[in-house]
C-alpha positions as CSV (number, residue, x, y, z in Angstrom):
1,M,1.6,22.1,-15.7
2,P,-1.5,23.4,-14.3
3,V,-3.2,20.6,-15.7
4,K,-2.7,16.8,-15.4
5,L,-4.6,13.5,-17.1
6,V,-3.4,10.7,-14.4
7,Y,-5.2,7.0,-16.0
8,G,-4.5,3.2,-16.1
9,E,-5.6,0.6,-14.5
10,D,-3.2,0.4,-11.4
11,I,-5.2,2.1,-9.1
12,Y,-2.0,1.9,-6.5
13,L,0.8,3.4,-8.8
14,I,-2.0,6.4,-9.1
15,S,-3.3,7.1,-5.8
16,K,0.4,8.1,-5.1
17,R,1.1,9.9,-7.5
18,V,-1.8,12.1,-6.4
19,E,0.1,11.8,-2.8
20,Q,3.4,13.2,-4.5
21,L,1.1,16.0,-6.9
22,T,-0.5,17.2,-3.4
23,K,3.5,16.8,-1.5
24,E,4.7,19.5,-4.7
25,F,2.1,22.3,-4.9
26,T,0.7,22.4,-1.6
27,A,1.9,23.6,1.7
28,K,1.4,21.0,4.5
29,E,0.5,23.3,7.5
30,W,-2.3,23.8,4.7
31,E,-2.8,20.4,3.0
32,I,-6.2,20.1,4.4
33,F,-7.6,24.3,2.8
34,S,-6.0,23.9,-0.8
35,Y,-6.4,20.5,-1.4
36,S,-10.1,19.5,-3.3
37,K,-11.5,16.4,-4.3
38,I,-14.6,17.5,-6.5
39,E,-18.0,15.4,-7.1
40,N,-17.9,12.6,-10.5
41,K,-20.4,14.9,-12.4
42,L,-20.9,16.9,-14.9
43,S,-22.6,20.2,-12.8
44,A,-19.3,19.8,-10.7
45,I,-17.1,20.4,-13.3
46,P,-17.4,24.6,-14.0
47,Q,-16.6,25.2,-10.1
48,A,-14.1,23.1,-9.7
49,I,-12.5,25.2,-12.9
50,T,-13.2,27.5,-10.6
51,D,-11.2,26.7,-8.2
52,A,-8.1,25.5,-9.7
53,R,-8.1,29.4,-10.4
54,T,-7.9,30.4,-8.0
55,V,-5.1,31.4,-5.6
56,S,-5.1,29.2,-2.3
57,L,-5.6,30.4,1.2
58,G,-2.1,30.1,2.7
59,E,1.3,29.4,0.9
60,G,2.2,27.6,-1.5
61,G,-0.3,26.5,-4.3
62,K,-3.8,24.1,-4.4
63,I,-5.1,21.0,-6.4
64,V,-8.2,20.7,-7.4
65,H,-8.4,16.9,-8.5
66,I,-11.7,15.3,-10.6
67,A,-11.0,11.7,-9.2
68,E,-13.5,9.9,-13.1
69,G,-12.0,11.4,-16.5
70,T,-14.4,9.8,-17.6
71,I,-17.5,12.4,-17.1
72,F,-15.4,14.3,-19.6
73,N,-16.5,11.5,-22.2
74,K,-19.8,13.4,-22.5
75,C,-20.2,16.9,-21.9
76,S,-22.3,19.7,-22.9
77,D,-21.4,22.8,-25.0
78,E,-21.3,24.7,-22.7
79,I,-18.9,23.2,-20.4
80,V,-17.0,22.4,-23.7
81,L,-16.5,25.9,-23.6
82,C,-15.7,26.7,-19.8
83,L,-12.9,24.2,-20.5
84,E,-11.4,25.6,-23.6
85,Q,-11.5,30.0,-21.9
86,N,-10.1,27.7,-18.5
87,L,-7.6,25.6,-18.9
88,A,-5.2,27.9,-20.8
89,K,-5.8,30.0,-17.5
90,I,-4.9,28.5,-14.8
91,P,-1.9,29.6,-12.2
92,N,1.2,27.4,-12.4
93,Q,1.2,27.2,-8.6
94,N,-2.4,25.2,-9.1
95,L,-3.2,21.6,-10.6
96,L,-5.7,20.8,-11.6
97,L,-5.6,17.4,-11.5
98,V,-8.0,14.7,-13.4
99,T,-7.5,10.9,-12.2
100,S,-9.3,7.7,-14.0
101,T,-9.0,4.0,-14.5
102,S,-9.0,4.3,-18.1
103,K,-8.2,6.4,-20.9
104,P,-11.2,9.2,-21.3
105,D,-12.3,9.2,-24.6
106,G,-10.8,11.1,-27.2
107,R,-13.5,11.7,-29.8
108,S,-15.1,14.0,-27.0
109,K,-14.4,17.5,-28.1
110,A,-14.3,18.3,-24.5
111,V,-11.4,15.5,-23.7
112,K,-9.5,17.4,-26.9
113,I,-9.7,20.3,-25.5
114,L,-8.6,18.5,-22.1
115,L,-5.9,16.3,-23.1
116,K,-4.6,19.8,-25.2
117,Y,-3.5,21.3,-22.0
118,A,-2.8,18.1,-20.1
119,E,0.4,16.7,-19.0
120,V,-0.5,13.0,-19.5
121,E,0.8,10.0,-17.8
122,E,-0.1,6.2,-17.5
123,F,-0.6,3.4,-15.6
124,P,-0.9,0.3,-16.7
125,L,-1.1,-3.1,-14.5
126,I,1.9,-5.2,-16.0
127,P,0.5,-8.8,-17.4
128,S,0.4,-11.2,-14.1
129,W,2.0,-13.7,-16.5
130,D,5.0,-10.9,-17.5
131,K,7.5,-11.8,-14.8
132,Q,10.3,-10.5,-16.3
133,A,8.3,-6.8,-16.0
134,I,7.2,-7.7,-12.4
135,E,10.8,-9.2,-11.1
136,K,12.3,-5.3,-13.0
137,L,9.7,-3.4,-11.0
138,I,10.7,-5.8,-8.2
139,H,14.1,-5.5,-8.3
140,S,13.5,-1.5,-8.3
141,S,11.6,-1.7,-5.4
142,A,13.9,-2.6,-3.6
143,S,17.1,-0.3,-4.9
144,A,14.3,2.6,-3.9
145,R,15.3,0.9,-0.3
146,S,18.8,-0.2,-0.3
147,L,18.2,-3.1,-0.1
148,E,19.8,-6.4,-1.9
149,L,18.0,-8.8,-3.6
150,T,19.3,-11.8,-4.6
151,S,18.0,-13.0,-8.6
152,T,16.8,-16.0,-7.0
153,V,15.3,-14.3,-4.3
154,I,13.8,-11.8,-7.6
155,S,12.4,-14.4,-9.5
156,Y,10.6,-15.9,-6.0
157,L,9.6,-12.4,-5.2
158,A,7.5,-12.3,-9.1
159,E,6.1,-15.7,-8.5
160,A,4.5,-14.5,-4.9
161,I,3.0,-11.7,-5.1
162,G,2.3,-11.2,-9.0
163,N,2.0,-8.5,-10.9
164,D,-0.4,-6.8,-7.1
165,T,1.7,-3.4,-6.7
166,A,0.7,-2.6,-3.3
167,R,1.6,-5.8,-2.1
168,I,5.3,-5.1,-3.4
169,D,6.0,-1.7,-2.1
170,S,4.5,-3.8,1.6
171,E,6.5,-7.1,1.0
172,V,9.7,-5.6,0.2
173,T,9.4,-2.7,3.2
174,K,8.6,-5.1,5.2
175,I,12.0,-7.7,4.3
176,S,13.9,-3.6,4.2
177,T,13.2,-3.5,8.3
178,Y,13.5,-7.4,8.3
179,S,17.1,-7.4,5.9
180,N,18.4,-4.5,8.9
181,G,21.2,-4.3,5.8
182,K,21.9,-7.9,5.1
183,K,21.6,-9.2,2.8
184,L,19.0,-12.6,3.1
185,E,19.0,-15.3,1.5
186,L,15.6,-17.5,-0.5
187,E,14.7,-19.3,3.2
188,D,14.9,-15.7,4.6
189,V,11.8,-14.3,2.6
190,Q,10.3,-17.3,1.7
191,A,9.4,-17.2,5.7
192,L,8.6,-13.6,5.9
193,V,6.4,-14.1,1.9
194,S,3.5,-16.5,1.4
195,N,3.3,-17.8,-2.0
196,N,0.0,-17.4,-2.9
197,N,-0.6,-16.4,-6.4
198,T,1.5,-19.8,-8.0
199,S,-0.6,-21.6,-5.1
200,C,-4.0,-20.0,-6.7
201,I,-1.9,-21.2,-11.0
202,E,-1.6,-24.8,-9.1
203,L,-5.1,-25.2,-7.8
204,A,-6.8,-23.7,-11.3
205,H,-4.4,-26.9,-13.0
206,A,-5.9,-29.1,-10.7
207,I,-9.2,-28.3,-10.3
208,K,-9.3,-28.5,-14.8
209,N,-6.7,-32.1,-14.9
210,G,-9.4,-33.4,-11.7
211,K,-6.9,-33.7,-9.3
212,A,-9.5,-32.8,-6.3
213,D,-6.8,-33.8,-2.9
214,T,-4.3,-31.8,-4.5
215,A,-6.5,-29.3,-5.0
216,V,-8.2,-29.3,-1.6
217,L,-4.7,-29.4,0.1
218,L,-3.7,-25.7,-1.9
219,V,-7.6,-25.0,-0.8
220,H,-6.0,-25.7,2.0
221,H,-2.6,-23.6,1.9
222,L,-3.6,-20.5,1.4
223,L,-6.8,-19.8,3.3
224,D,-4.1,-20.8,5.7
225,H,-2.6,-17.8,4.7
226,N,-5.3,-15.3,4.7
227,E,-6.0,-15.9,1.1
228,H,-9.9,-15.1,1.0
229,P,-12.1,-17.8,-0.4
230,L,-14.0,-15.0,-3.3
231,K,-10.2,-13.6,-3.7
232,I,-9.6,-17.0,-5.0
233,I,-12.4,-17.7,-6.7
234,A,-12.3,-14.8,-8.5
235,F,-8.9,-16.1,-10.3
236,L,-9.8,-19.2,-10.4
237,I,-12.9,-17.7,-12.6
238,N,-10.8,-16.0,-14.8
239,C,-8.4,-18.0,-15.3
240,F,-11.3,-21.3,-16.7
241,R,-13.6,-17.8,-18.8
242,T,-9.2,-17.7,-20.3
243,W,-9.2,-21.8,-20.9
244,L,-12.8,-22.0,-22.4
245,I,-12.4,-19.1,-25.0
246,T,-9.1,-20.1,-26.3
247,K,-10.1,-24.1,-26.3
248,A,-13.5,-23.0,-28.1
249,G,-11.1,-20.7,-30.8
250,L,-8.9,-23.7,-31.5
251,E,-11.7,-26.1,-32.6
252,A,-13.8,-23.2,-34.4
253,K,-10.2,-22.7,-36.1
254,L,-10.6,-19.1,-35.8
255,P,-7.2,-17.0,-36.6
256,D,-4.9,-16.5,-33.5
257,N,-5.8,-12.3,-33.5
258,K,-9.2,-13.5,-33.5
259,I,-8.8,-16.0,-30.3
260,S,-6.6,-13.5,-28.1
261,T,-9.3,-10.1,-28.4
262,L,-12.1,-13.2,-27.6
263,A,-10.2,-13.6,-24.4
264,E,-8.7,-9.8,-24.2
265,L,-5.1,-10.6,-24.3
266,T,-2.9,-7.6,-23.1
267,N,-0.3,-9.7,-24.8
268,P,-0.9,-11.8,-28.1
269,K,2.7,-13.4,-27.9
270,R,0.9,-15.3,-24.0
271,L,-1.5,-17.0,-26.6
272,Y,1.0,-19.8,-26.8
273,F,1.4,-20.7,-23.6
274,L,-2.3,-20.8,-23.6
275,K,-2.6,-24.2,-26.6
276,K,-0.5,-25.5,-24.3
277,E,-2.4,-25.1,-20.5
278,V,-5.6,-26.2,-22.7
279,E,-3.8,-29.5,-25.0
280,G,-5.7,-31.9,-23.1
281,A,-9.0,-30.2,-21.4
282,S,-11.8,-30.4,-23.1
283,T,-15.0,-27.4,-24.0
284,T,-17.7,-29.0,-22.4
285,K,-15.4,-29.7,-19.3
286,L,-14.0,-26.3,-18.9
287,K,-17.0,-25.0,-19.2
288,Q,-19.3,-26.4,-17.0
289,S,-15.7,-26.2,-14.1
290,L,-16.3,-22.5,-15.0
291,V,-20.1,-22.4,-14.2
292,A,-19.5,-24.6,-11.3
293,L,-17.5,-21.6,-10.2
294,I,-19.6,-18.7,-11.2
295,Q,-22.3,-20.6,-9.0
296,L,-19.7,-20.6,-6.0
297,E,-19.3,-17.2,-6.4
298,N,-22.9,-16.3,-6.2
299,E,-23.2,-19.0,-3.2
300,L,-19.9,-16.7,-0.9
301,K,-21.3,-13.5,-1.6
302,S,-25.5,-15.3,-0.1
303,G,-23.2,-16.3,2.8
304,I,-23.6,-19.8,1.5
305,D,-20.0,-21.9,3.0
306,N,-19.7,-24.3,1.2
307,F,-16.1,-23.9,-0.5
308,I,-14.3,-26.6,0.3
309,P,-16.8,-29.3,-1.1
310,S,-18.2,-27.1,-4.1
311,I,-14.2,-27.2,-4.9
312,I,-13.7,-30.8,-4.6
313,K,-17.6,-31.8,-6.9
314,T,-16.3,-29.4,-10.1
315,C,-13.1,-31.8,-9.7
316,T,-14.7,-34.2,-10.6
317,I,-17.0,-33.0,-13.5
């Protein structure tokens, strides 16, 4: 089909899919002329459609790539008419490719026409807590490289890497190169792949439970393994925000589905575990800790390096 909509939160997998489609539709020696990325402006859509209808220069087909599909959410009647009259006329050897981090609004006239002609592919980001799905992805990545990993190793990698598909691809490639066809033990993989993800989770719990000594050790471990302070803080803020919403919702006796919605839980089953995690925490402490972490994030972005002292101070709240 000459029109394709690819969307989802997993930016890395979408980028890999774009690379794959480019290879499928264009001749390698003509790729520089046969692939074009269009500005994310409504005014650029008619020209993009025109380009997609024209034959490519040289061998193979061509790809016209609109990189932010949500621009179709609010199109003028002229653009809607342009889509209606031209999408069906794109030659089969060409591709109008629309990508987006979120699915375009299906209520829009332009989007309805786009979806009428487009083949849709979704690349959702695996939830960070869905270890089983992450393990399945790691196993699939290893199998694609003819790499045999034990269930123990796969479990460790799922904890160490989390749902970062770009890192999964990179780390599995590294392991495959290192193994040279041999089966690796857990100790070998641990030496190759650091477990920063689990350390961030442990750090969040240490701060919540007021364990400053443990928190400092974990922060040093993360920094020694090249984890950026802003990335650590972003994880902590998200963690404490979710805890705070869960705790406040429980105290207000809100129904589970309401708490799940407020906490933006993609799978309500996660709420069971969150309830356990906030049992011994007070709403006041969670709120003050969240405020302190947000303030620390702003300081770091302003160039004020007060990371470790601020983490210690947050533990004492």
